[in-house]
C-alpha positions as semicolon CSV with decimal commas, in nm:
position;residue;x (nm);y (nm);z (nm)
1;M;0,001;0,000;-0,031
2;N;0,142;0,317;-0,110
3;L;0,158;0,703;0,089
4;F;-0,152;0,793;-0,021
5;N;-0,358;0,470;0,089
6;K;-0,162;0,503;0,432
7;N;-0,290;0,836;0,481
8;I;-0,674;0,771;0,344
9;Y;-0,673;0,471;0,609
10;S;-0,570;0,708;0,831
11;D;-0,942;0,835;0,777
12;K;-1,126;0,524;0,848
13;K;-1,416;0,529;1,032
14;I;-1,492;0,251;1,278
15;I;-1,839;0,200;1,420
16;Q;-2,069;-0,043;1,560
17;D;-2,012;-0,353;1,317
18;G;-1,861;-0,190;1,040
19;E;-1,598;0,065;0,859
20;F;-1,604;0,320;0,611
21;I;-1,415;0,595;0,471
22;H;-1,541;0,928;0,357
23;I;-1,350;1,166;0,138
24;P;-1,564;1,446;0,046
25;Q;-1,310;1,597;-0,252
26;F;-1,186;1,233;-0,412
27;I;-1,214;1,395;-0,813
28;D;-1,120;1,754;-0,869
29;L;-1,377;2,000;-1,006
30;P;-1,338;2,008;-1,346
31;Q;-1,253;1,621;-1,387
32;C;-1,619;1,589;-1,208
33;D;-1,798;1,773;-1,446
34;R;-1,651;1,673;-1,752
35;Y;-1,700;1,319;-1,609
36;F;-2,124;1,410;-1,497
37;D;-2,190;1,510;-1,864
38;Q;-1,989;1,187;-2,001
39;L;-2,217;0,992;-1,761
40;K;-2,537;1,131;-1,886
41;E;-2,438;1,092;-2,249
42;N;-2,264;0,758;-2,260
43;I;-2,425;0,581;-2,051
44;Y;-2,727;0,322;-2,137
45;W;-2,980;0,428;-1,907
46;Q;-3,275;0,225;-1,815
47;Q;-3,606;0,274;-1,610
48;E;-3,621;-0,100;-1,436
49;E;-3,912;-0,204;-1,262
50;M;-3,994;-0,450;-0,966
51;K;-4,264;-0,617;-0,809
52;I;-4,418;-0,528;-0,489
53;Y;-4,760;-0,691;-0,357
54;G;-4,867;-0,762;-0,677
55;K;-4,836;-0,444;-0,863
56;I;-4,532;-0,332;-1,090
57;L;-4,387;-0,027;-0,983
58;P;-4,073;0,171;-1,194
59;F;-3,738;0,225;-0,956
60;P;-3,750;0,536;-0,835
61;R;-3,434;0,671;-1,039
62;L;-3,248;0,549;-1,342
63;T;-2,970;0,235;-1,315
64;A;-2,744;0,081;-1,522
65;W;-2,512;-0,242;-1,481
66;Y;-2,114;-0,200;-1,629
67;G;-1,832;-0,440;-1,565
68;D;-1,650;-0,739;-1,737
69;S;-1,792;-1,040;-1,948
70;Q;-2,019;-1,254;-1,733
71;K;-2,070;-1,055;-1,424
72;T;-2,426;-1,054;-1,385
73;Y;-2,598;-0,902;-1,078
74;S;-2,923;-0,963;-0,913
75;F;-3,153;-0,802;-0,673
76;S;-3,513;-0,705;-0,627
77;G;-3,603;-0,958;-0,822
78;L;-3,361;-0,865;-1,117
79;T;-3,080;-1,022;-1,287
80;L;-2,864;-0,747;-1,477
81;Q;-2,646;-0,834;-1,739
82;P;-2,328;-0,614;-1,765
83;N;-2,280;-0,349;-2,066
84;R;-1,890;-0,294;-2,152
85;W;-1,650;-0,082;-1,955
86;T;-1,707;0,291;-2,116
87;S;-1,369;0,483;-2,125
88;E;-1,500;0,731;-1,838
89;L;-1,599;0,400;-1,635
90;Q;-1,215;0,239;-1,663
91;E;-1,051;0,558;-1,565
92;I;-1,269;0,622;-1,254
93;K;-1,219;0,233;-1,135
94;E;-0,870;0,257;-1,207
95;K;-0,832;0,583;-0,975
96;V;-1,052;0,438;-0,670
97;E;-0,878;0,069;-0,681
98;S;-0,560;0,287;-0,627
99;T;-0,666;0,470;-0,331
100;V;-0,848;0,175;-0,154
101;D;-0,573;-0,052;-0,265
102;A;-0,874;-0,342;-0,401
103;R;-1,003;-0,457;-0,685
104;F;-1,315;-0,387;-0,861
105;N;-1,455;-0,618;-1,178
106;S;-1,821;-0,428;-1,161
107;V;-1,992;-0,115;-1,165
108;L;-2,347;0,016;-1,068
109;L;-2,498;0,331;-1,145
110;N;-2,819;0,484;-1,000
111;R;-2,936;0,846;-1,146
112;Y;-3,151;1,075;-0,914
113;R;-3,305;1,344;-1,167
114;D;-3,460;1,537;-0,920
115;G;-3,524;1,568;-0,515
116;N;-3,844;1,270;-0,599
117;D;-3,615;0,988;-0,734
118;S;-3,484;0,791;-0,435
119;I;-3,370;0,438;-0,312
120;S;-3,502;0,262;-0,008
121;W;-3,357;0,080;0,322
122;H;-3,140;-0,187;0,164
123;Q;-2,790;-0,387;0,201
124;D;-2,573;-0,481;-0,020
125;D;-2,510;-0,819;0,146
126;E;-2,580;-1,036;-0,165
127;K;-2,441;-1,391;-0,199
128;D;-2,208;-1,320;-0,514
129;L;-2,023;-1,025;-0,321
130;G;-1,865;-1,260;-0,056
131;N;-1,793;-1,203;0,266
132;N;-1,719;-0,882;0,407
133;P;-1,734;-0,666;0,098
134;I;-1,569;-0,345;0,010
135;I;-1,808;-0,121;-0,178
136;A;-1,688;0,217;-0,277
137;S;-1,922;0,459;-0,363
138;V;-1,845;0,765;-0,657
139;N;-2,081;1,106;-0,646
140;F;-2,138;1,332;-0,931
141;G;-2,357;1,680;-0,940
142;A;-2,579;1,744;-0,681
143;T;-2,529;1,694;-0,324
144;R;-2,766;1,438;-0,161
145;E;-2,776;1,279;0,177
146;F;-2,695;0,964;0,185
147;Q;-2,833;0,755;0,554
148;L;-2,694;0,428;0,732
149;R;-2,945;0,275;1,024
150;H;-2,792;-0,047;1,171
151;K;-3,037;-0,384;1,175
152;Q;-3,048;-0,404;1,571
153;T;-2,988;-0,082;1,752
154;R;-3,161;0,101;1,511
155;E;-2,852;0,376;1,523
156;K;-2,888;0,634;1,210
157;L;-2,600;0,817;1,048
158;S;-2,595;1,071;0,814
159;I;-2,310;1,147;0,548
160;K;-2,331;1,426;0,237
161;L;-2,232;1,336;-0,077
162;S;-2,158;1,598;-0,247
163;H;-1,987;1,665;-0,648
164;G;-1,669;1,415;-0,686
165;S;-1,713;1,265;-0,319
166;L;-1,582;0,917;-0,269
167;L;-1,730;0,651;-0,027
168;V;-1,588;0,366;0,108
169;L;-1,836;0,094;0,310
170;M;-1,604;-0,216;0,436
171;G;-1,500;-0,442;0,723
172;K;-1,890;-0,620;0,856
173;L;-2,060;-0,279;0,765
174;N;-2,262;-0,440;0,459
175;H;-2,396;-0,743;0,655
176;H;-2,542;-0,529;0,986
177;W;-2,598;-0,186;0,802
178;Q;-2,883;-0,075;0,578
179;H;-2,841;0,244;0,375
180;Q;-3,057;0,469;0,173
181;V;-3,073;0,794;0,026
182;P;-3,471;0,960;0,080
183;K;-3,661;1,141;-0,177
184;T;-3,620;1,519;-0,035
185;K;-3,874;1,823;-0,102
186;K;-3,583;2,040;-0,167
187;T;-3,506;2,125;-0,500
188;V;-3,161;1,945;-0,642
189;G;-3,018;1,883;-0,947
190;E;-2,949;1,563;-1,099
191;R;-2,713;1,315;-0,877
192;I;-2,513;1,024;-1,054
193;N;-2,333;0,765;-0,826
194;L;-2,104;0,477;-0,895
195;T;-2,094;0,216;-0,672
196;F;-1,781;-0,009;-0,748
197;R;-1,823;-0,399;-0,615
198;Y;-1,622;-0,766;-0,678
199;I;-1,896;-0,997;-0,805
200;K;-1,772;-1,368;-0,696
């Protein structure tokens, strides 16, 4: 691990049943603006649907799944086939990998068009992710509130994820904590979130 990695890990937050790192300015502003525009334009965004209590409802956000070939991802009754890496996704992935000293082979992208778009309480603990997975989240666009909730104690934490920030969830956190991005009545612009992960 190089010196930069060591500095990053010295800022690791240790909480009950988990660990995380939050870097508010992981990518500089000019690059953030470029990536944001490229991701809006070049990603194959989908309006996926889910079945709840017998009703088919659209996800309250747009999504996309990119990664190495054959790395499918299943959640909420969906099984996604990976699109091929774009040049900008590859660039961001390599920057994240060199910083957190981890390897990723896929990324789930979420596009929140306004404050009505959200993601409800869930946890990234699918079997394909293995034990104690590292999930690295890179954010572009509007600042949104990211909430964590312990499954047993119901303790809550809140983190503001801004343009160019990085959040890394690690240790046992993804097994013991749920997280969400709630709706907001505030007027907010678009946000694009990339969650890098390693599918076994």
